[in-house]
C-alpha positions as semicolon CSV with decimal commas, in nm:
position;residue;x (nm);y (nm);z (nm)
1;X;0,218;-5,588;-1,288
2;X;0,552;-5,475;-1,427
3;X;0,712;-5,143;-1,337
4;X;0,678;-5,040;-1,701
5;X;0,302;-5,084;-1,699
6;X;0,241;-4,950;-1,349
7;X;0,237;-4,577;-1,440
8;X;0,001;-4,644;-1,730
9;X;-0,233;-4,831;-1,500
10;X;-0,226;-4,547;-1,250
11;X;-0,305;-4,297;-1,524
12;X;-0,603;-4,505;-1,640
13;X;-0,722;-4,536;-1,282
14;X;-0,694;-4,160;-1,233
15;X;-0,885;-4,100;-1,555
16;X;-1,168;-4,332;-1,447
17;X;-1,198;-4,179;-1,102
18;X;-1,165;-3,825;-1,226
19;X;-0,859;-3,765;-1,007
20;X;-0,657;-3,454;-1,089
21;X;-0,314;-3,495;-1,237
22;X;-0,016;-3,376;-1,028
23;X;0,063;-3,096;-1,276
24;X;-0,287;-2,953;-1,252
25;X;-0,276;-2,973;-0,874
26;X;0,056;-2,793;-0,871
27;X;-0,082;-2,511;-1,087
28;X;-0,388;-2,473;-0,867
29;X;-0,165;-2,452;-0,559
30;X;0,032;-2,178;-0,734
31;X;-0,285;-1,983;-0,808
32;X;-0,395;-2,025;-0,446
33;X;-0,065;-1,874;-0,335
34;X;-0,118;-1,584;-0,574
35;X;-0,469;-1,516;-0,442
36;X;-0,351;-1,511;-0,082
37;X;-0,065;-1,272;-0,161
38;X;-0,295;-1,053;-0,370
39;X;-0,548;-1,032;-0,088
40;X;-0,275;-0,917;0,151
41;X;-0,112;-0,668;-0,085
42;X;-0,415;-0,508;-0,254
43;X;-0,497;-0,254;0,021
44;X;-0,133;-0,142;0,033
45;X;-0,104;-0,116;-0,346
46;X;-0,419;0,095;-0,369
47;X;-0,300;0,317;-0,086
48;X;0,047;0,378;-0,228
49;X;-0,052;0,413;-0,596
50;X;-0,419;0,517;-0,624
51;X;-0,510;0,439;-0,983
52;X;-0,843;0,460;-1,163
53;X;-0,889;0,188;-1,425
54;X;-1,081;0,311;-1,730
55;X;-1,227;0,059;-1,976
56;X;-1,226;-0,239;-1,740
57;X;-1,522;-0,384;-1,930
58;X;-1,292;-0,444;-2,227
59;X;-1,053;-0,640;-2,007
60;X;-1,337;-0,848;-1,863
61;X;-1,483;-0,917;-2,210
62;X;-1,160;-1,066;-2,350
63;X;-1,157;-1,440;-2,282
64;X;-0,789;-1,486;-2,357
65;X;-0,506;-1,301;-2,525
66;X;-0,214;-1,068;-2,476
67;X;-0,235;-0,761;-2,256
68;X;0,034;-0,506;-2,338
69;X;0,126;-0,195;-2,141
70;X;0,376;0,088;-2,127
71;X;0,639;0,028;-1,862
72;X;0,768;0,274;-1,603
73;X;0,848;0,073;-1,291
74;X;0,740;-0,212;-1,060
75;X;0,391;-0,065;-0,989
76;X;0,305;-0,130;-1,357
77;X;0,248;-0,494;-1,264
78;X;0,123;-0,446;-0,908
79;X;-0,164;-0,213;-0,999
80;X;-0,331;-0,463;-1,239
81;X;-0,284;-0,730;-0,972
82;X;-0,493;-0,521;-0,733
83;X;-0,754;-0,408;-0,987
84;X;-0,779;-0,669;-1,265
85;X;-0,617;-1,006;-1,203
86;X;-0,822;-1,142;-0,916
87;X;-0,777;-1,518;-0,966
88;X;-0,445;-1,567;-1,139
89;X;-0,164;-1,377;-1,308
90;X;0,050;-1,460;-1,610
91;X;0,322;-1,210;-1,695
92;X;0,639;-1,220;-1,902
93;X;0,939;-1,095;-1,702
94;X;1,311;-1,063;-1,765
95;X;1,510;-1,369;-1,659
96;X;1,754;-1,160;-1,455
97;X;1,483;-1,102;-1,194
98;X;1,460;-1,478;-1,137
99;X;1,835;-1,528;-1,115
100;X;1,922;-1,284;-0,838
101;X;1,826;-1,531;-0,561
102;X;1,649;-1,864;-0,516
103;X;1,374;-1,699;-0,314
104;X;1,313;-1,452;-0,600
105;X;1,281;-1,737;-0,850
106;X;1,044;-1,925;-0,619
107;X;0,826;-1,620;-0,548
108;X;0,802;-1,500;-0,908
109;X;0,715;-1,847;-1,031
110;X;0,448;-1,883;-0,765
111;X;0,311;-1,542;-0,860
112;X;0,264;-1,648;-1,224
113;X;0,568;-1,487;-1,388
114;X;0,736;-1,648;-1,690
115;X;1,112;-1,578;-1,731
116;X;1,241;-1,475;-2,072
117;X;1,603;-1,424;-2,175
118;X;1,604;-1,101;-2,370
119;X;1,796;-1,076;-2,694
120;X;1,795;-1,449;-2,767
121;X;1,563;-1,723;-2,886
122;X;1,414;-1,852;-2,561
123;X;1,227;-2,167;-2,663
124;X;1,108;-2,248;-2,310
125;X;0,954;-1,903;-2,269
126;X;0,782;-1,930;-2,607
127;X;0,631;-2,266;-2,514
128;X;0,505;-2,135;-2,179
129;X;0,354;-1,823;-2,333
130;X;0,173;-2,016;-2,607
131;X;0,047;-2,265;-2,350
132;X;-0,107;-1,982;-2,147
133;X;-0,264;-1,817;-2,451
134;X;-0,404;-2,140;-2,593
135;X;-0,567;-2,207;-2,256
136;X;-0,763;-1,880;-2,304
137;X;-0,573;-1,696;-2,031
138;X;-0,460;-1,335;-2,035
139;X;-0,084;-1,279;-2,042
140;X;0,079;-0,944;-1,967
141;X;0,391;-0,825;-2,145
142;X;0,571;-0,499;-2,207
143;X;0,641;-0,468;-2,582
144;X;0,908;-0,199;-2,542
145;X;1,127;-0,463;-2,377
146;X;1,255;-0,230;-2,105
147;X;1,144;0,042;-1,866
148;X;1,093;0,405;-1,957
149;X;1,320;0,546;-1,687
150;X;1,263;0,906;-1,799
151;X;0,891;0,882;-1,724
152;X;0,786;1,035;-2,056
153;X;0,474;0,952;-2,256
154;X;0,673;0,859;-2,565
155;X;0,716;0,487;-2,626
156;X;1,024;0,309;-2,754
157;X;1,016;0,098;-3,068
158;X;0,826;-0,225;-3,001
159;X;0,987;-0,567;-3,010
160;X;0,811;-0,821;-3,233
161;X;0,730;-1,063;-2,951
162;X;0,374;-0,948;-2,883
163;X;0,273;-0,959;-3,249
164;X;0,439;-1,297;-3,306
165;X;0,272;-1,453;-3,001
166;X;-0,069;-1,315;-3,100
167;X;-0,032;-1,447;-3,454
168;X;0,094;-1,788;-3,345
169;X;-0,181;-1,835;-3,085
170;X;-0,445;-1,655;-3,293
171;X;-0,542;-1,428;-3,007
172;X;-0,624;-1,055;-2,974
173;X;-0,402;-0,797;-2,809
174;X;-0,545;-0,561;-2,549
175;X;-0,353;-0,232;-2,508
176;X;-0,328;-0,055;-2,172
177;X;-0,160;0,279;-2,102
178;X;-0,070;0,455;-1,778
179;X;-0,138;0,826;-1,802
180;X;0,189;0,913;-1,630
181;X;0,473;0,773;-1,424
182;X;0,379;0,663;-1,074
183;X;0,443;0,866;-0,761
184;X;0,351;0,749;-0,415
185;X;0,008;0,880;-0,304
186;X;-0,049;1,063;-0,635
187;X;-0,352;0,952;-0,831
188;X;-0,302;0,803;-1,173
189;X;-0,507;0,644;-1,452
190;X;-0,476;0,314;-1,635
191;X;-0,663;0,333;-1,963
192;X;-0,764;0,011;-2,142
193;X;-0,810;0,057;-2,514
194;X;-0,983;-0,133;-2,791
195;X;-0,856;-0,484;-2,875
196;X;-0,611;-0,515;-3,161
197;X;-0,664;-0,812;-3,393
198;X;-0,411;-0,951;-3,639
199;X;-0,620;-1,202;-3,836
200;X;-0,473;-1,089;-4,166
201;X;-0,135;-1,225;-4,052
202;X;-0,246;-1,557;-3,899
203;X;-0,106;-1,778;-4,177
204;X;0,210;-1,582;-4,246
205;X;0,574;-1,678;-4,215
206;X;0,698;-1,364;-4,389
207;X;0,937;-1,150;-4,179
208;X;0,791;-0,843;-4,347
209;X;0,445;-0,935;-4,221
210;X;0,576;-0,956;-3,863
211;X;0,712;-0,603;-3,903
212;X;0,377;-0,480;-4,036
213;X;0,190;-0,657;-3,757
214;X;0,419;-0,499;-3,498
215;X;0,353;-0,156;-3,648
216;X;-0,021;-0,220;-3,625
217;X;0,021;-0,305;-3,256
218;X;0,231;0,009;-3,202
219;X;-0,029;0,224;-3,378
220;X;-0,297;0,071;-3,156
221;X;-0,099;0,170;-2,850
222;X;-0,060;0,524;-2,983
223;X;-0,437;0,544;-3,030
224;X;-0,483;0,421;-2,673
225;X;-0,235;0,682;-2,547
226;X;-0,429;0,955;-2,727
227;X;-0,762;0,832;-2,586
228;X;-0,608;0,811;-2,237
229;X;-0,473;1,166;-2,251
230;X;-0,800;1,306;-2,378
231;X;-1,000;1,126;-2,110
232;X;-0,777;1,229;-1,820
233;X;-0,721;1,587;-1,931
234;X;-1,096;1,638;-1,969
235;X;-1,147;1,506;-1,615
236;X;-0,868;1,721;-1,475
237;X;-0,998;2,023;-1,660
238;X;-1,344;1,982;-1,511
239;X;-1,242;1,894;-1,155
240;X;-0,912;2,067;-1,102
241;X;-0,900;2,338;-1,360
242;X;-0,620;2,143;-1,528
243;X;-0,373;2,248;-1,256
244;X;-0,287;1,910;-1,104
245;X;0,083;1,822;-1,118
């Protein structure tokens, strides 16, 4: 058998025997790493940032799609790891976090993060994101594109990435909102809203449609923010007389 034909023969043999391909095995090893780390970190995460998840049934019901959230700080990702993403995590993260050290790149990749270079057309990131979505996985991203360092409830203007990915992959978008900025040992709420669908834009290539789709996503997040505030403030009013700070 020639060297040229050898790989093909091995592939056919693997297909007949049902053997897993190396890429699949590598991904499964990565997920195993994530599950071990999650198991270790979950008690600490819940102790440091006690957060009640409201609307978890909507997260569980979505087979695959984008999960978007307001962004204050690192706990924004850690809290869903402890409460929602039990088997695997896929999250879009700024490329700078991967470039600070080799160990950071290795760890983030193992944990399911996808690097994206902000402010430029990152073809590799786009391919990875679409691959995750088309495999019916849930991918987390922060549509504001940066952190809200002031800790306010107002959101910045959304980037078009979330809407474009949802349209391209033909998937829903699930909005999540933290009630307030995190403080160690202070309880918080993560409210999961109603899915946002963009079917009316699925066949578009019009830049104006991407703007309109992004506005629809933004409006959906505003509705989720309103529902979150109403839910939490009713609970605080009943239990604490509305005096919690």
